[in-house]
C-alpha positions as CSV (number, residue, x, y, z in Angstrom):
1,M,-31.9,47.2,-160.2
2,S,-31.8,46.2,-156.5
3,E,-31.6,49.9,-155.6
4,Q,-34.8,50.7,-157.6
5,I,-36.8,47.8,-156.1
6,K,-37.5,48.6,-152.5
7,R,-40.9,47.2,-151.4
8,C,-42.7,43.9,-151.3
9,T,-46.0,44.1,-153.3
10,K,-47.7,41.9,-150.6
11,C,-46.7,43.5,-147.3
12,Y,-44.7,46.5,-148.5
13,G,-41.7,45.3,-146.6
14,D,-38.1,45.8,-147.7
15,L,-36.8,43.5,-150.4
16,E,-33.4,42.0,-150.4
17,F,-31.7,40.7,-153.6
18,I,-30.3,37.2,-153.2
19,E,-27.4,37.2,-155.7
20,S,-26.9,33.4,-155.6
21,D,-30.5,32.6,-156.6
22,K,-31.1,35.8,-158.7
23,V,-34.3,36.5,-156.8
24,Y,-35.7,39.1,-154.4
25,K,-36.8,38.1,-150.9
26,C,-39.0,40.2,-148.6
27,R,-37.2,40.7,-145.3
28,F,-40.5,40.8,-143.4
29,C,-42.8,38.2,-144.9
30,G,-40.2,36.1,-146.8
31,T,-42.1,36.2,-150.1
32,I,-39.8,35.3,-153.1
33,F,-40.0,37.3,-156.3
34,N,-38.6,35.5,-159.3
35,D,-39.4,38.2,-161.8
36,P,-37.5,41.4,-161.0
37,E,-39.0,43.3,-163.8
38,K,-42.5,42.6,-162.5
39,V,-41.6,43.7,-159.1
40,L,-40.2,46.9,-160.5
41,K,-43.3,47.5,-162.6
42,D,-45.6,46.8,-159.6
43,D,-43.6,49.2,-157.5
44,L,-43.8,51.9,-160.2
45,F,-47.6,51.5,-160.5
46,Q,-48.0,51.9,-156.8
47,K,-46.0,55.1,-156.9
48,A,-47.9,56.4,-159.9
49,E,-51.2,55.6,-158.2
50,S,-50.2,57.4,-155.0
51,L,-49.2,60.5,-157.0
52,M,-52.5,60.5,-159.0
53,L,-54.5,60.3,-155.7
54,S,-52.6,63.4,-154.5
55,D,-53.2,65.3,-157.7
56,H,-49.6,65.1,-158.9
57,Y,-50.5,64.1,-162.4
58,S,-47.3,65.3,-164.2
59,E,-45.1,63.2,-161.9
60,A,-47.3,60.2,-162.2
61,D,-47.3,60.5,-166.0
62,C,-43.5,60.4,-166.0
63,I,-43.5,57.1,-164.1
64,L,-46.2,55.7,-166.4
65,C,-44.0,56.6,-169.4
66,L,-41.1,54.7,-167.7
67,I,-43.4,51.6,-167.5
68,L,-44.4,52.0,-171.2
69,S,-40.8,52.4,-172.3
70,K,-40.4,48.7,-171.3
71,D,-43.9,47.6,-172.1
72,P,-45.4,49.9,-174.8
73,S,-48.8,48.2,-174.9
74,N,-49.4,47.9,-171.1
75,R,-53.1,48.6,-170.8
76,E,-53.1,49.8,-167.2
77,A,-50.3,52.3,-167.9
78,L,-52.1,53.5,-171.1
79,L,-55.3,53.9,-169.2
80,D,-53.7,55.8,-166.3
81,R,-52.0,58.2,-168.8
82,I,-55.5,59.1,-170.1
83,L,-56.7,59.6,-166.6
84,C,-53.6,61.8,-165.8
85,T,-54.3,63.9,-168.9
86,A,-58.0,64.3,-167.8
87,R,-56.7,65.0,-164.2
88,L,-58.8,62.2,-162.8
89,P,-57.2,60.3,-159.9
90,R,-58.8,56.9,-160.7
91,L,-61.2,55.3,-163.1
92,E,-64.1,55.7,-160.7
93,A,-63.8,59.5,-160.9
94,M,-65.3,59.2,-164.5
95,S,-68.6,58.7,-162.7
96,E,-68.4,62.2,-161.0
97,A,-69.8,64.9,-163.2
98,D,-68.1,67.7,-161.3
99,R,-64.7,66.2,-162.0
100,L,-65.5,65.9,-165.7
101,L,-66.4,69.5,-166.4
102,P,-62.9,70.9,-166.0
103,V,-61.5,68.3,-168.4
104,R,-59.6,69.7,-171.4
105,E,-61.1,67.6,-174.1
106,I,-58.6,68.5,-176.8
107,N,-55.7,67.1,-174.7
108,V,-57.6,64.0,-173.7
109,S,-58.7,63.4,-177.3
110,K,-55.0,63.6,-178.5
111,R,-53.9,61.2,-175.7
112,I,-56.7,58.7,-176.6
113,D,-55.6,58.8,-180.3
114,E,-52.1,58.0,-179.2
115,T,-53.3,55.2,-177.0
116,L,-55.3,53.6,-179.9
117,E,-52.1,53.5,-181.9
118,A,-50.1,51.9,-179.1
119,C,-52.6,49.5,-177.5
120,K,-53.0,45.8,-178.3
121,S,-55.7,44.8,-180.7
122,E,-57.7,43.1,-177.9
123,D,-57.7,46.3,-175.9
124,K,-58.8,48.6,-178.8
125,H,-62.5,48.2,-178.1
126,F,-61.9,49.2,-174.4
127,F,-60.2,52.4,-175.4
128,E,-62.7,53.2,-178.1
129,L,-65.4,53.1,-175.4
130,I,-63.3,55.6,-173.5
131,Q,-63.1,57.8,-176.6
132,I,-66.9,57.7,-177.0
133,F,-67.2,58.5,-173.2
134,F,-65.1,61.7,-173.5
135,G,-67.0,62.7,-176.6
136,H,-70.2,62.7,-174.5
137,V,-68.3,64.8,-171.9
138,S,-67.4,67.3,-174.5
139,E,-71.0,67.7,-175.5
140,L,-72.0,68.0,-171.8
141,K,-69.6,70.9,-171.4
142,K,-71.2,72.7,-174.3
143,L,-74.7,72.3,-172.8
144,Y,-73.6,73.5,-169.4
145,T,-72.0,76.6,-171.1
146,R,-75.2,77.3,-172.9
147,S,-77.2,76.8,-169.7
148,R,-75.1,79.3,-167.8
149,S,-75.5,81.8,-170.6
150,L,-79.3,81.5,-170.5
151,Q,-79.3,81.8,-166.7
152,H,-77.3,84.9,-166.9
153,Q,-79.7,86.4,-169.5
154,K,-82.7,85.4,-167.4
155,D,-81.2,87.1,-164.3
156,N,-80.6,90.3,-166.3
157,I,-84.1,90.3,-167.8
158,S,-85.6,89.6,-164.4
159,S,-83.6,92.6,-162.9
160,T,-85.0,94.8,-165.7
161,L,-88.6,93.7,-165.0
162,D,-88.1,94.3,-161.3
163,M,-86.8,97.8,-162.0
164,M,-90.0,98.3,-164.1
165,H,-92.0,97.1,-161.0
166,I,-93.5,94.3,-163.0
167,N,-94.1,91.3,-160.7
168,D,-94.5,87.7,-161.8
169,R,-98.3,87.9,-162.2
170,A,-98.1,91.1,-164.2
171,R,-95.4,89.6,-166.5
172,V,-97.8,86.8,-167.4
173,T,-100.6,89.3,-168.1
174,L,-98.4,91.4,-170.3
175,Y,-97.2,88.4,-172.1
176,E,-100.7,87.2,-172.8
177,L,-102.1,90.6,-173.8
178,D,-99.2,91.2,-176.1
179,Y,-98.1,94.6,-174.9
180,K,-95.4,96.1,-177.0
181,E,-92.4,97.6,-175.1
182,E,-92.9,95.8,-171.8
183,N,-93.9,92.6,-173.5
184,N,-90.7,92.5,-175.5
185,T,-88.8,92.0,-172.3
186,C,-91.4,89.6,-170.9
187,R,-91.4,87.6,-174.1
188,Q,-87.6,87.2,-173.9
189,F,-87.9,86.2,-170.3
190,Y,-90.3,83.4,-171.0
191,R,-88.5,82.4,-174.2
192,N,-85.3,81.9,-172.2
193,K,-87.2,80.1,-169.5
194,K,-88.6,77.6,-172.0
195,Q,-85.1,77.2,-173.6
196,S,-83.7,76.5,-170.1
197,T,-86.3,73.8,-169.5
198,V,-85.5,72.1,-172.8
199,L,-81.7,72.4,-172.1
200,D,-82.1,71.0,-168.6
201,A,-83.8,67.9,-170.0
202,K,-81.0,67.5,-172.5
203,I,-78.4,67.7,-169.8
204,A,-80.2,65.2,-167.6
205,N,-80.5,62.8,-170.6
206,L,-76.8,63.2,-171.5
207,L,-75.8,62.6,-167.8
208,G,-77.6,59.3,-168.0
209,I,-75.8,58.4,-171.2
210,I,-72.5,59.3,-169.6
211,R,-73.3,57.2,-166.5
212,N,-74.2,54.2,-168.6
213,S,-71.1,54.6,-170.7
214,Y,-68.9,54.7,-167.6
215,L,-70.6,51.5,-166.2
216,E,-69.9,49.7,-169.5
217,I,-66.2,50.8,-169.3
218,S,-66.0,49.8,-165.6
219,M,-67.5,46.4,-166.2
220,L,-65.2,45.7,-169.1
221,H,-62.2,46.9,-167.1
222,E,-63.0,44.5,-164.3
223,T,-63.6,41.4,-166.5
224,T,-60.4,41.7,-168.6
């Protein structure tokens, strides 16, 4: 045990095990630790946090599993395992949309299901909120995929109209006069443009929902 515990959680100095008193004492600040298991757990959490911040999620997950092997319902370890699966370095990263888009929702969903089975009853609501949050993220990814597809179509149609030497003003005229061959392309262009506008509004609304969901999770995390 004494070989595993190396650092004081207050000043990060070296710890020395006092055999006669069965306690650990910091050689630098003199702090006494009466609970060796807690010291070990705190040290493991620090290592896991450091690994997560440097994007070494697999290694961090292994350390978190070690903590859970001794304390299966530890909320912080369960939460950090979800973050590792989502490849998020900290809870605050859930507020950053660009970090959420690469998330593999199938893996995260499975991890949350496992967490809901393992967590304490008083923590269940907290993890259910996280489950709802990532459900919103999954929907956001679908909207972004659709948005990129529409943009690609618009770019292709716009290139076609440019090749036909039909400028923006002429496109509107052709659309309004209901020309046949040219208007088919123009109609598709404006249909896609309208769909993109609607989709952008849905994305903006969902981003607001995700933001509020994160704030609720963050506040609950800080108060419990």
